[in-house]
N, C-alpha and C positions, 0 to 999 in steps of 0.2 A: 525608399525601396525595402520590402516587406520580404525579410527573412526566411527563408522554408524552415521550417521546425521539425526537427529529427525526431521520429515516428516515440521513438520511448519516451521521451520529455514532454511530447504532447501528450500521450498517455500515464505519464508521472504529474501532470499538469491535473487532467481531469480526474484524477483517483477519488481526492477528496466528493467531490460532487457524485462522481458513481457509486460510491461505497455510502452517502446520503441517502440518494434514490434507492439504492438495494434495502436498507436498514427500516427505511420508511413503510417500504411493504409486510414488514415482520411485526406481527403484535410483542408488543414491547414484554410482556408477560413469559414469552417463549424465548427468549434471549438466551437462559440460562436454561434452557432445553438441550440434552447431550442427546444427539441422534445415533453415535455409537459409542459405547462406554471406556473407549479406549481413544478417543478425538476432540479436540475443542469446542466447546460450547460456543455461543457468538459472541458472547463478554469476551471470553477468553480469546478468539481470535483478534479481535481488534483489540485488546491490550497487547497481544502479540505485534500488534502492526507499529505499534505505538513504541513499542521497547525496541523495534530493527528501528526505526526512521534514522535514530542520528546516525546509527553504524551503515545504515544504508547509503545514507549523503555524504559521511565520509568517503566511503567506496566511491560515491561519483565524483567527488571534488577531484579525490586522487586521480582518476582515470581522464579527466581535464585536465588536469596539469601535468599529467607526464603520460602522452601517448603512448600505446603501447600496450599500458597496463591494463591487467584485467582486475574485475569484480571479484 
């Protein structure tokens, strides 16, 4: 029997593939381009996601281990 996957879990599972597909559409020479002076460029955005990955994973584990808790 296959379990129905939660839409949030499904989206998290596919996030790396989606990010790669998106990044493949942008020429590498534009990765450091800043579209607005006070916003992240693409390199900084990806680094920010990587920095928060462990924190987000801990929060997700907490919600699984303690139902009713919030992220």
